[in-house]
N, C-alpha and C positions, 0 to 999 in steps of 0.2 A: 648409783644414782636413783633419785626418786622417780617412781613411775608416773606420777601426776605431772611432773615438770616436762616430761617427754611427750605426754599425750597432747594431740593437737587441739582438743577442746578446752584445755586448761592453759590459757595464755596468762601465766601468772606474772604480775608486776613484781618489781623488786621488793616492795613493801608487803606483798602477800606471800612471798616465797617461804616464810617460816610457818604459815598457818596450815591448818588441815585442809585437804582437798575440798570437802563439802563447804567449809566456811569461805575458802578462796573463791569457789564458784559463786556462792551467794554474793560475796563482795563484788565480784566482777559484774554480776547481773545488776546489782544496785548502781554501780558506777556507770554501766551502759545506760540504764534507765535515766539516771540523772543527766547524762550527756544528751540523751534524746529530748528530755524535758527542756534543757537549756536551748537546744537547737530549735525546738518548737516555739519556745518563748521569743527567741530572737526573730524568727520568721514571722510570728504573729505581730510583734511590735513593728517590724519593717512593713508588713502588709498594711497595718493600720495607718502608719505614717503616709504611705503611698496613697491610700484611699482618701485620707484627709487632705493631702495636697491636691488631688484631682477635684474633690468636692470644693475646696477653697478656690481653685482657679475657675470653676464653673460659676460659683457664687459671685466672684469678682467680675466675670464677664456679664452676668445678668445685672448686677448692680450698675455697671458702667452703661449698659444699654438702657436701663430704666432712668438713669439720670442724665442721658444725653441731651444736649441743648436742642430746642425745637428750631428747625431751619426757618429762615426768614420768610420763605414762601408760605409756610403754614401758620405764621403768626397773624393775628387779626390786625387789620390796618387801624390806625387811630391811636389816640392816647389812652382811651378807656376800654380795655379789653372786656370788662364785665358787661358794659353796655352793648358791645358788639356781639358778645355771646348771647345776651338776652334777645337781641334782634334776630340772631340766627335761630334761636329756639322758637320765637314767635313766627318766623317765616316758615319753619318746618311744620308747626302746628297748623298754619293756614293751608299749606300744601296738602296735608293729610285730610283736613276738613273738606277742601275742594274735591279731592279724589273720592272721598266717601259720598259726598253729595252727588257727584256725577254718576257714581255706581248705583245709587239709590234711584235716580231719575231715569236710568236706562231701562227700556222695556225688557221684560224677561221673555225668553222663548218658551213656549208651552210644549210639552212632550207631544209626540205624534199621535198617541192614542187618546189624548184629551180633546182633540179637535173634532 
């Protein structure tokens, strides 16, 4: 019997049984390397698909939230929302102006050492 066929390190496949031990070992290493590459490729593709599914679901949720209809309570009253928005902006500007005027008219406290 051939010594290499009995050796535990040389698990020769049937198609490698007739080759020399060194070539058989090289062929087994190549086969094992190719198998590992295939497994890595499959896991890589599966991981990519999983990540794309997760990102896609997050994008879908964000898009649904961004395009959600405005509740009736938040909608401006009236037929012309642009005029209502314009009025709101003018009202806000008036409030800011009044607040600034009030702050400018208020007397400032002088520091204790300046008295």
